[in-house]
PDB file of N, CA, C and O in Angstrom:
ATOM      1  N   MET A   1     -23.778   2.114   6.428  1.00  0.00           N
ATOM      2  CA  MET A   1     -22.339   2.018   6.587  1.00  0.00           C
ATOM      3  C   MET A   1     -21.677   1.511   5.314  1.00  0.00           C
ATOM      4  O   MET A   1     -20.567   1.911   4.963  1.00  0.00           O
ATOM      5  N   GLU A   2     -22.377   0.633   4.646  1.00  0.00           N
ATOM      6  CA  GLU A   2     -21.858   0.086   3.391  1.00  0.00           C
ATOM      7  C   GLU A   2     -21.673   1.208   2.362  1.00  0.00           C
ATOM      8  O   GLU A   2     -20.653   1.266   1.675  1.00  0.00           O
ATOM      9  N   GLU A   3     -22.655   2.086   2.263  1.00  0.00           N
ATOM     10  CA  GLU A   3     -22.568   3.209   1.330  1.00  0.00           C
ATOM     11  C   GLU A   3     -21.498   4.208   1.746  1.00  0.00           C
ATOM     12  O   GLU A   3     -20.856   4.824   0.896  1.00  0.00           O
ATOM     13  N   LEU A   4     -21.305   4.371   3.044  1.00  0.00           N
ATOM     14  CA  LEU A   4     -20.267   5.262   3.550  1.00  0.00           C
ATOM     15  C   LEU A   4     -18.890   4.784   3.093  1.00  0.00           C
ATOM     16  O   LEU A   4     -18.085   5.575   2.603  1.00  0.00           O
ATOM     17  N   VAL A   5     -18.627   3.507   3.252  1.00  0.00           N
ATOM     18  CA  VAL A   5     -17.343   2.935   2.840  1.00  0.00           C
ATOM     19  C   VAL A   5     -17.179   3.054   1.324  1.00  0.00           C
ATOM     20  O   VAL A   5     -16.096   3.379   0.837  1.00  0.00           O
ATOM     21  N   ARG A   6     -18.255   2.791   0.582  1.00  0.00           N
ATOM     22  CA  ARG A   6     -18.198   2.892  -0.883  1.00  0.00           C
ATOM     23  C   ARG A   6     -17.868   4.330  -1.305  1.00  0.00           C
ATOM     24  O   ARG A   6     -17.033   4.537  -2.186  1.00  0.00           O
ATOM     25  N   THR A   7     -18.505   5.305  -0.696  1.00  0.00           N
ATOM     26  CA  THR A   7     -18.272   6.709  -1.043  1.00  0.00           C
ATOM     27  C   THR A   7     -16.844   7.133  -0.738  1.00  0.00           C
ATOM     28  O   THR A   7     -16.204   7.803  -1.549  1.00  0.00           O
ATOM     29  N   ILE A   8     -16.344   6.745   0.428  1.00  0.00           N
ATOM     30  CA  ILE A   8     -14.974   7.090   0.810  1.00  0.00           C
ATOM     31  C   ILE A   8     -13.984   6.453  -0.158  1.00  0.00           C
ATOM     32  O   ILE A   8     -13.069   7.118  -0.644  1.00  0.00           O
ATOM     33  N   ALA A   9     -14.168   5.166  -0.435  1.00  0.00           N
ATOM     34  CA  ALA A   9     -13.233   4.446  -1.313  1.00  0.00           C
ATOM     35  C   ALA A   9     -13.256   5.010  -2.731  1.00  0.00           C
ATOM     36  O   ALA A   9     -12.203   5.174  -3.348  1.00  0.00           O
ATOM     37  N   GLN A  10     -14.436   5.305  -3.247  1.00  0.00           N
ATOM     38  CA  GLN A  10     -14.533   5.820  -4.608  1.00  0.00           C
ATOM     39  C   GLN A  10     -13.884   7.193  -4.742  1.00  0.00           C
ATOM     40  O   GLN A  10     -13.383   7.542  -5.811  1.00  0.00           O
ATOM     41  N   SER A  11     -13.891   7.967  -3.667  1.00  0.00           N
ATOM     42  CA  SER A  11     -13.262   9.278  -3.731  1.00  0.00           C
ATOM     43  C   SER A  11     -11.736   9.193  -3.673  1.00  0.00           C
ATOM     44  O   SER A  11     -11.052  10.151  -4.035  1.00  0.00           O
ATOM     45  N   LEU A  12     -11.200   8.066  -3.224  1.00  0.00           N
ATOM     46  CA  LEU A  12      -9.758   7.905  -3.082  1.00  0.00           C
ATOM     47  C   LEU A  12      -9.073   7.316  -4.318  1.00  0.00           C
ATOM     48  O   LEU A  12      -7.913   7.622  -4.592  1.00  0.00           O
ATOM     49  N   VAL A  13      -9.779   6.487  -5.046  1.00  0.00           N
ATOM     50  CA  VAL A  13      -9.142   5.693  -6.103  1.00  0.00           C
ATOM     51  C   VAL A  13      -9.247   6.343  -7.482  1.00  0.00           C
ATOM     52  O   VAL A  13     -10.045   7.256  -7.695  1.00  0.00           O
ATOM     53  N   ASP A  14      -8.422   5.853  -8.418  1.00  0.00           N
ATOM     54  CA  ASP A  14      -8.461   6.315  -9.803  1.00  0.00           C
ATOM     55  C   ASP A  14      -9.556   5.621 -10.604  1.00  0.00           C
ATOM     56  O   ASP A  14     -10.066   6.177 -11.578  1.00  0.00           O
ATOM     57  N   ASN A  15      -9.917   4.405 -10.194  1.00  0.00           N
ATOM     58  CA  ASN A  15     -10.910   3.606 -10.906  1.00  0.00           C
ATOM     59  C   ASN A  15     -12.111   3.343  -9.987  1.00  0.00           C
ATOM     60  O   ASN A  15     -12.221   2.252  -9.428  1.00  0.00           O
ATOM     61  N   PRO A  16     -13.008   4.318  -9.822  1.00  0.00           N
ATOM     62  CA  PRO A  16     -14.120   4.151  -8.876  1.00  0.00           C
ATOM     63  C   PRO A  16     -15.113   3.066  -9.268  1.00  0.00           C
ATOM     64  O   PRO A  16     -15.842   2.561  -8.413  1.00  0.00           O
ATOM     65  N   ASP A  17     -15.156   2.699 -10.546  1.00  0.00           N
ATOM     66  CA  ASP A  17     -16.079   1.641 -10.976  1.00  0.00           C
ATOM     67  C   ASP A  17     -15.654   0.267 -10.471  1.00  0.00           C
ATOM     68  O   ASP A  17     -16.472  -0.651 -10.413  1.00  0.00           O
ATOM     69  N   ALA A  18     -14.391   0.119 -10.108  1.00  0.00           N
ATOM     70  CA  ALA A  18     -13.888  -1.174  -9.642  1.00  0.00           C
ATOM     71  C   ALA A  18     -14.085  -1.367  -8.142  1.00  0.00           C
ATOM     72  O   ALA A  18     -13.742  -2.424  -7.612  1.00  0.00           O
ATOM     73  N   VAL A  19     -14.627  -0.373  -7.452  1.00  0.00           N
ATOM     74  CA  VAL A  19     -14.845  -0.492  -6.004  1.00  0.00           C
ATOM     75  C   VAL A  19     -16.018  -1.433  -5.758  1.00  0.00           C
ATOM     76  O   VAL A  19     -17.100  -1.251  -6.314  1.00  0.00           O
ATOM     77  N   ASP A  20     -15.793  -2.430  -4.926  1.00  0.00           N
ATOM     78  CA  ASP A  20     -16.821  -3.404  -4.579  1.00  0.00           C
ATOM     79  C   ASP A  20     -16.908  -3.497  -3.063  1.00  0.00           C
ATOM     80  O   ASP A  20     -15.916  -3.791  -2.396  1.00  0.00           O
ATOM     81  N   VAL A  21     -18.094  -3.246  -2.520  1.00  0.00           N
ATOM     82  CA  VAL A  21     -18.302  -3.292  -1.073  1.00  0.00           C
ATOM     83  C   VAL A  21     -19.408  -4.293  -0.795  1.00  0.00           C
ATOM     84  O   VAL A  21     -20.487  -4.229  -1.382  1.00  0.00           O
ATOM     85  N   ARG A  22     -19.122  -5.219   0.109  1.00  0.00           N
ATOM     86  CA  ARG A  22     -20.122  -6.228   0.489  1.00  0.00           C
ATOM     87  C   ARG A  22     -20.249  -6.275   1.994  1.00  0.00           C
ATOM     88  O   ARG A  22     -19.271  -6.086   2.717  1.00  0.00           O
ATOM     89  N   LEU A  23     -21.441  -6.524   2.454  1.00  0.00           N
ATOM     90  CA  LEU A  23     -21.730  -6.620   3.879  1.00  0.00           C
ATOM     91  C   LEU A  23     -21.984  -8.080   4.214  1.00  0.00           C
ATOM     92  O   LEU A  23     -22.881  -8.705   3.649  1.00  0.00           O
ATOM     93  N   VAL A  24     -21.192  -8.626   5.137  1.00  0.00           N
ATOM     94  CA  VAL A  24     -21.301 -10.028   5.525  1.00  0.00           C
ATOM     95  C   VAL A  24     -21.505 -10.080   7.032  1.00  0.00           C
ATOM     96  O   VAL A  24     -20.808  -9.395   7.781  1.00  0.00           O
ATOM     97  N   GLU A  25     -22.463 -10.895   7.477  1.00  0.00           N
ATOM     98  CA  GLU A  25     -22.664 -11.055   8.914  1.00  0.00           C
ATOM     99  C   GLU A  25     -21.941 -12.313   9.371  1.00  0.00           C
ATOM    100  O   GLU A  25     -22.098 -13.386   8.787  1.00  0.00           O
ATOM    101  N   ASN A  26     -21.139 -12.161  10.434  1.00  0.00           N
ATOM    102  CA  ASN A  26     -20.318 -13.262  10.914  1.00  0.00           C
ATOM    103  C   ASN A  26     -20.392 -13.309  12.436  1.00  0.00           C
ATOM    104  O   ASN A  26     -19.785 -12.472  13.103  1.00  0.00           O
ATOM    105  N   ASP A  27     -21.112 -14.256  12.990  1.00  0.00           N
ATOM    106  CA  ASP A  27     -21.247 -14.440  14.431  1.00  0.00           C
ATOM    107  C   ASP A  27     -21.662 -13.155  15.148  1.00  0.00           C
ATOM    108  O   ASP A  27     -21.040 -12.766  16.137  1.00  0.00           O
ATOM    109  N   GLY A  28     -22.709 -12.498  14.654  1.00  0.00           N
ATOM    110  CA  GLY A  28     -23.216 -11.298  15.297  1.00  0.00           C
ATOM    111  C   GLY A  28     -22.424 -10.041  14.990  1.00  0.00           C
ATOM    112  O   GLY A  28     -22.792  -8.955  15.438  1.00  0.00           O
ATOM    113  N   GLU A  29     -21.344 -10.169  14.232  1.00  0.00           N
ATOM    114  CA  GLU A  29     -20.535  -9.012  13.860  1.00  0.00           C
ATOM    115  C   GLU A  29     -20.699  -8.776  12.370  1.00  0.00           C
ATOM    116  O   GLU A  29     -20.678  -9.718  11.578  1.00  0.00           O
ATOM    117  N   LEU A  30     -20.862  -7.514  11.991  1.00  0.00           N
ATOM    118  CA  LEU A  30     -20.946  -7.177  10.579  1.00  0.00           C
ATOM    119  C   LEU A  30     -19.544  -6.963  10.045  1.00  0.00           C
ATOM    120  O   LEU A  30     -18.735  -6.272  10.664  1.00  0.00           O
ATOM    121  N   VAL A  31     -19.261  -7.551   8.908  1.00  0.00           N
ATOM    122  CA  VAL A  31     -17.964  -7.384   8.257  1.00  0.00           C
ATOM    123  C   VAL A  31     -18.217  -6.705   6.915  1.00  0.00           C
ATOM    124  O   VAL A  31     -18.970  -7.208   6.082  1.00  0.00           O
ATOM    125  N   ILE A  32     -17.583  -5.569   6.723  1.00  0.00           N
ATOM    126  CA  ILE A  32     -17.676  -4.862   5.456  1.00  0.00           C
ATOM    127  C   ILE A  32     -16.421  -5.202   4.664  1.00  0.00           C
ATOM    128  O   ILE A  32     -15.308  -4.853   5.057  1.00  0.00           O
ATOM    129  N   GLU A  33     -16.618  -5.887   3.548  1.00  0.00           N
ATOM    130  CA  GLU A  33     -15.494  -6.294   2.698  1.00  0.00           C
ATOM    131  C   GLU A  33     -15.333  -5.266   1.580  1.00  0.00           C
ATOM    132  O   GLU A  33     -16.263  -5.009   0.816  1.00  0.00           O
ATOM    133  N   LEU A  34     -14.153  -4.691   1.502  1.00  0.00           N
ATOM    134  CA  LEU A  34     -13.858  -3.673   0.486  1.00  0.00           C
ATOM    135  C   LEU A  34     -12.836  -4.225  -0.490  1.00  0.00           C
ATOM    136  O   LEU A  34     -11.756  -4.667  -0.098  1.00  0.00           O
ATOM    137  N   ARG A  35     -13.190  -4.194  -1.762  1.00  0.00           N
ATOM    138  CA  ARG A  35     -12.270  -4.602  -2.822  1.00  0.00           C
ATOM    139  C   ARG A  35     -12.120  -3.445  -3.800  1.00  0.00           C
ATOM    140  O   ARG A  35     -13.100  -2.802  -4.178  1.00  0.00           O
ATOM    141  N   VAL A  36     -10.880  -3.189  -4.202  1.00  0.00           N
ATOM    142  CA  VAL A  36     -10.600  -2.156  -5.197  1.00  0.00           C
ATOM    143  C   VAL A  36      -9.662  -2.748  -6.243  1.00  0.00           C
ATOM    144  O   VAL A  36      -9.141  -3.850  -6.067  1.00  0.00           O
ATOM    145  N   ALA A  37      -9.451  -2.014  -7.329  1.00  0.00           N
ATOM    146  CA  ALA A  37      -8.517  -2.465  -8.363  1.00  0.00           C
ATOM    147  C   ALA A  37      -7.118  -2.572  -7.759  1.00  0.00           C
ATOM    148  O   ALA A  37      -6.765  -1.825  -6.847  1.00  0.00           O
ATOM    149  N   GLU A  38      -6.341  -3.495  -8.271  1.00  0.00           N
ATOM    150  CA  GLU A  38      -5.008  -3.769  -7.727  1.00  0.00           C
ATOM    151  C   GLU A  38      -4.131  -2.519  -7.690  1.00  0.00           C
ATOM    152  O   GLU A  38      -3.395  -2.303  -6.727  1.00  0.00           O
ATOM    153  N   GLU A  39      -4.207  -1.700  -8.734  1.00  0.00           N
ATOM    154  CA  GLU A  39      -3.370  -0.505  -8.775  1.00  0.00           C
ATOM    155  C   GLU A  39      -3.833   0.587  -7.798  1.00  0.00           C
ATOM    156  O   GLU A  39      -3.091   1.531  -7.528  1.00  0.00           O
ATOM    157  N   ASP A  40      -5.053   0.458  -7.272  1.00  0.00           N
ATOM    158  CA  ASP A  40      -5.573   1.434  -6.308  1.00  0.00           C
ATOM    159  C   ASP A  40      -5.427   0.981  -4.851  1.00  0.00           C
ATOM    160  O   ASP A  40      -5.788   1.717  -3.933  1.00  0.00           O
ATOM    161  N   MET A  41      -4.910  -0.199  -4.646  1.00  0.00           N
ATOM    162  CA  MET A  41      -4.811  -0.745  -3.295  1.00  0.00           C
ATOM    163  C   MET A  41      -3.995   0.171  -2.369  1.00  0.00           C
ATOM    164  O   MET A  41      -4.381   0.386  -1.220  1.00  0.00           O
ATOM    165  N   GLY A  42      -2.903   0.696  -2.849  1.00  0.00           N
ATOM    166  CA  GLY A  42      -2.060   1.565  -2.027  1.00  0.00           C
ATOM    167  C   GLY A  42      -2.760   2.851  -1.622  1.00  0.00           C
ATOM    168  O   GLY A  42      -2.508   3.388  -0.543  1.00  0.00           O
ATOM    169  N   LYS A  43      -3.631   3.339  -2.479  1.00  0.00           N
ATOM    170  CA  LYS A  43      -4.357   4.574  -2.170  1.00  0.00           C
ATOM    171  C   LYS A  43      -5.383   4.356  -1.064  1.00  0.00           C
ATOM    172  O   LYS A  43      -5.653   5.266  -0.281  1.00  0.00           O
ATOM    173  N   VAL A  44      -5.947   3.176  -0.996  1.00  0.00           N
ATOM    174  CA  VAL A  44      -6.936   2.880   0.036  1.00  0.00           C
ATOM    175  C   VAL A  44      -6.252   2.550   1.363  1.00  0.00           C
ATOM    176  O   VAL A  44      -6.783   2.857   2.430  1.00  0.00           O
ATOM    177  N   ILE A  45      -5.091   1.933   1.296  1.00  0.00           N
ATOM    178  CA  ILE A  45      -4.370   1.574   2.523  1.00  0.00           C
ATOM    179  C   ILE A  45      -3.592   2.769   3.055  1.00  0.00           C
ATOM    180  O   ILE A  45      -3.611   3.023   4.260  1.00  0.00           O
ATOM    181  N   GLY A  46      -2.915   3.500   2.196  1.00  0.00           N
ATOM    182  CA  GLY A  46      -2.158   4.677   2.616  1.00  0.00           C
ATOM    183  C   GLY A  46      -0.818   4.310   3.219  1.00  0.00           C
ATOM    184  O   GLY A  46      -0.519   3.138   3.445  1.00  0.00           O
ATOM    185  N   LYS A  47      -0.012   5.337   3.476  1.00  0.00           N
ATOM    186  CA  LYS A  47       1.300   5.103   4.079  1.00  0.00           C
ATOM    187  C   LYS A  47       1.123   4.596   5.493  1.00  0.00           C
ATOM    188  O   LYS A  47       0.416   5.199   6.301  1.00  0.00           O
ATOM    189  N   GLN A  48       1.775   3.479   5.783  1.00  0.00           N
ATOM    190  CA  GLN A  48       1.726   2.818   7.083  1.00  0.00           C
ATOM    191  C   GLN A  48       0.290   2.505   7.516  1.00  0.00           C
ATOM    192  O   GLN A  48       0.010   2.388   8.709  1.00  0.00           O
ATOM    193  N   GLY A  49      -0.624   2.367   6.535  1.00  0.00           N
ATOM    194  CA  GLY A  49      -2.001   1.989   6.831  1.00  0.00           C
ATOM    195  C   GLY A  49      -2.855   3.092   7.410  1.00  0.00           C
ATOM    196  O   GLY A  49      -3.907   2.818   7.988  1.00  0.00           O
ATOM    197  N   ARG A  50      -2.428   4.327   7.268  1.00  0.00           N
ATOM    198  CA  ARG A  50      -3.160   5.442   7.889  1.00  0.00           C
ATOM    199  C   ARG A  50      -4.552   5.650   7.299  1.00  0.00           C
ATOM    200  O   ARG A  50      -5.500   5.913   8.039  1.00  0.00           O
ATOM    201  N   ILE A  51      -4.685   5.537   5.995  1.00  0.00           N
ATOM    202  CA  ILE A  51      -6.002   5.722   5.366  1.00  0.00           C
ATOM    203  C   ILE A  51      -6.938   4.590   5.798  1.00  0.00           C
ATOM    204  O   ILE A  51      -8.098   4.835   6.129  1.00  0.00           O
ATOM    205  N   ALA A  52      -6.434   3.356   5.795  1.00  0.00           N
ATOM    206  CA  ALA A  52      -7.247   2.218   6.213  1.00  0.00           C
ATOM    207  C   ALA A  52      -7.701   2.383   7.664  1.00  0.00           C
ATOM    208  O   ALA A  52      -8.854   2.103   7.990  1.00  0.00           O
ATOM    209  N   LYS A  53      -6.804   2.832   8.524  1.00  0.00           N
ATOM    210  CA  LYS A  53      -7.161   3.061   9.932  1.00  0.00           C
ATOM    211  C   LYS A  53      -8.226   4.142  10.053  1.00  0.00           C
ATOM    212  O   LYS A  53      -9.141   4.030  10.869  1.00  0.00           O
ATOM    213  N   ALA A  54      -8.108   5.187   9.240  1.00  0.00           N
ATOM    214  CA  ALA A  54      -9.089   6.268   9.277  1.00  0.00           C
ATOM    215  C   ALA A  54     -10.465   5.780   8.827  1.00  0.00           C
ATOM    216  O   ALA A  54     -11.478   6.134   9.431  1.00  0.00           O
ATOM    217  N   ILE A  55     -10.504   4.976   7.779  1.00  0.00           N
ATOM    218  CA  ILE A  55     -11.778   4.416   7.305  1.00  0.00           C
ATOM    219  C   ILE A  55     -12.394   3.565   8.407  1.00  0.00           C
ATOM    220  O   ILE A  55     -13.588   3.675   8.689  1.00  0.00           O
ATOM    221  N   ARG A  56     -11.582   2.721   9.028  1.00  0.00           N
ATOM    222  CA  ARG A  56     -12.094   1.868  10.105  1.00  0.00           C
ATOM    223  C   ARG A  56     -12.595   2.692  11.284  1.00  0.00           C
ATOM    224  O   ARG A  56     -13.606   2.345  11.895  1.00  0.00           O
ATOM    225  N   SER A  57     -11.905   3.772  11.608  1.00  0.00           N
ATOM    226  CA  SER A  57     -12.318   4.629  12.727  1.00  0.00           C
ATOM    227  C   SER A  57     -13.671   5.283  12.462  1.00  0.00           C
ATOM    228  O   SER A  57     -14.528   5.333  13.344  1.00  0.00           O
ATOM    229  N   VAL A  58     -13.852   5.777  11.254  1.00  0.00           N
ATOM    230  CA  VAL A  58     -15.128   6.411  10.904  1.00  0.00           C
ATOM    231  C   VAL A  58     -16.262   5.396  10.974  1.00  0.00           C
ATOM    232  O   VAL A  58     -17.329   5.690  11.513  1.00  0.00           O
ATOM    233  N   VAL A  59     -16.035   4.206  10.431  1.00  0.00           N
ATOM    234  CA  VAL A  59     -17.075   3.176  10.433  1.00  0.00           C
ATOM    235  C   VAL A  59     -17.387   2.732  11.864  1.00  0.00           C
ATOM    236  O   VAL A  59     -18.552   2.528  12.206  1.00  0.00           O
ATOM    237  N   LYS A  60     -16.372   2.582  12.690  1.00  0.00           N
ATOM    238  CA  LYS A  60     -16.611   2.179  14.083  1.00  0.00           C
ATOM    239  C   LYS A  60     -17.382   3.249  14.836  1.00  0.00           C
ATOM    240  O   LYS A  60     -18.211   2.919  15.685  1.00  0.00           O
ATOM    241  N   ALA A  61     -17.133   4.518  14.552  1.00  0.00           N
ATOM    242  CA  ALA A  61     -17.872   5.598  15.201  1.00  0.00           C
ATOM    243  C   ALA A  61     -19.356   5.541  14.829  1.00  0.00           C
ATOM    244  O   ALA A  61     -20.222   5.716  15.686  1.00  0.00           O
ATOM    245  N   VAL A  62     -19.639   5.298  13.558  1.00  0.00           N
ATOM    246  CA  VAL A  62     -21.031   5.164  13.116  1.00  0.00           C
ATOM    247  C   VAL A  62     -21.670   3.929  13.741  1.00  0.00           C
ATOM    248  O   VAL A  62     -22.827   3.966  14.159  1.00  0.00           O
ATOM    249  N   ALA A  63     -20.919   2.846  13.802  1.00  0.00           N
ATOM    250  CA  ALA A  63     -21.441   1.595  14.356  1.00  0.00           C
ATOM    251  C   ALA A  63     -21.759   1.739  15.849  1.00  0.00           C
ATOM    252  O   ALA A  63     -22.741   1.176  16.333  1.00  0.00           O
ATOM    253  N   MET A  64     -20.940   2.481  16.563  1.00  0.00           N
ATOM    254  CA  MET A  64     -21.192   2.671  17.992  1.00  0.00           C
ATOM    255  C   MET A  64     -22.498   3.413  18.226  1.00  0.00           C
ATOM    256  O   MET A  64     -23.208   3.131  19.191  1.00  0.00           O
ATOM    257  N   ARG A  65     -22.817   4.355  17.356  1.00  0.00           N
ATOM    258  CA  ARG A  65     -24.080   5.081  17.474  1.00  0.00           C
ATOM    259  C   ARG A  65     -25.271   4.151  17.294  1.00  0.00           C
ATOM    260  O   ARG A  65     -26.327   4.359  17.891  1.00  0.00           O
ATOM    261  N   GLU A  66     -25.092   3.125  16.468  1.00  0.00           N
ATOM    262  CA  GLU A  66     -26.166   2.175  16.182  1.00  0.00           C
ATOM    263  C   GLU A  66     -26.069   0.912  17.037  1.00  0.00           C
ATOM    264  O   GLU A  66     -26.821  -0.041  16.834  1.00  0.00           O
ATOM    265  N   ASN A  67     -25.142   0.911  17.988  1.00  0.00           N
ATOM    266  CA  ASN A  67     -24.923  -0.248  18.882  1.00  0.00           C
ATOM    267  C   ASN A  67     -24.669  -1.533  18.100  1.00  0.00           C
ATOM    268  O   ASN A  67     -25.270  -2.570  18.378  1.00  0.00           O
ATOM    269  N   LYS A  68     -23.779  -1.453  17.127  1.00  0.00           N
ATOM    270  CA  LYS A  68     -23.418  -2.616  16.312  1.00  0.00           C
ATOM    271  C   LYS A  68     -21.915  -2.805  16.367  1.00  0.00           C
ATOM    272  O   LYS A  68     -21.167  -1.872  16.656  1.00  0.00           O
ATOM    273  N   ARG A  69     -21.485  -4.020  16.086  1.00  0.00           N
ATOM    274  CA  ARG A  69     -20.037  -4.337  15.969  1.00  0.00           C
ATOM    275  C   ARG A  69     -19.747  -4.503  14.491  1.00  0.00           C
ATOM    276  O   ARG A  69     -20.334  -5.346  13.813  1.00  0.00           O
ATOM    277  N   VAL A  70     -18.832  -3.686  14.009  1.00  0.00           N
ATOM    278  CA  VAL A  70     -18.514  -3.696  12.581  1.00  0.00           C
ATOM    279  C   VAL A  70     -17.001  -3.747  12.405  1.00  0.00           C
ATOM    280  O   VAL A  70     -16.250  -3.105  13.139  1.00  0.00           O
ATOM    281  N   ASN A  71     -16.576  -4.523  11.417  1.00  0.00           N
ATOM    282  CA  ASN A  71     -15.169  -4.612  11.067  1.00  0.00           C
ATOM    283  C   ASN A  71     -15.030  -4.367   9.561  1.00  0.00           C
ATOM    284  O   ASN A  71     -15.830  -4.874   8.774  1.00  0.00           O
ATOM    285  N   VAL A  72     -14.031  -3.601   9.164  1.00  0.00           N
ATOM    286  CA  VAL A  72     -13.801  -3.338   7.737  1.00  0.00           C
ATOM    287  C   VAL A  72     -12.567  -4.129   7.319  1.00  0.00           C
ATOM    288  O   VAL A  72     -11.500  -4.000   7.918  1.00  0.00           O
ATOM    289  N   GLU A  73     -12.727  -4.948   6.283  1.00  0.00           N
ATOM    290  CA  GLU A  73     -11.624  -5.722   5.733  1.00  0.00           C
ATOM    291  C   GLU A  73     -11.348  -5.244   4.315  1.00  0.00           C
ATOM    292  O   GLU A  73     -12.260  -5.139   3.495  1.00  0.00           O
ATOM    293  N   ILE A  74     -10.089  -4.958   4.037  1.00  0.00           N
ATOM    294  CA  ILE A  74      -9.692  -4.553   2.692  1.00  0.00           C
ATOM    295  C   ILE A  74      -9.070  -5.772   2.022  1.00  0.00           C
ATOM    296  O   ILE A  74      -8.010  -6.245   2.433  1.00  0.00           O
ATOM    297  N   LEU A  75      -9.730  -6.270   1.001  1.00  0.00           N
ATOM    298  CA  LEU A  75      -9.310  -7.515   0.344  1.00  0.00           C
ATOM    299  C   LEU A  75      -8.775  -7.223  -1.042  1.00  0.00           C
ATOM    300  O   LEU A  75      -9.134  -6.229  -1.673  1.00  0.00           O
ATOM    301  N   ASP A  76      -7.898  -8.122  -1.509  1.00  0.00           N
ATOM    302  CA  ASP A  76      -7.374  -7.958  -2.866  1.00  0.00           C
ATOM    303  C   ASP A  76      -8.049  -8.905  -3.820  1.00  0.00           C
ATOM    304  O   ASP A  76      -7.736  -8.910  -5.011  1.00  0.00           O
TER     305      ASP A  76
END
C-alpha cells in the first residue's frame, strides 16, 4: 500500500523526488503519511479534496482485501 500511494503521488506532482511516504502503526491502525513539496500540495489534494478522497478510497479498497485498517494523511 505504501508503494501504491508513492506511485500515485509521484504521477501527480511536478517534483516526484520530493514525495515522501511513511508507514506508521498507531493502535492497530496503519497510517500512511504522505508528504510532497509545498508547491505540489494542491495537485495531491485537488479541487475540494477530490484527489485526496480518491487516493484514500483506493487505499481503503486494498486494505479491505487484506483485512486491515488504513488511513492516509497528507502532511505539509
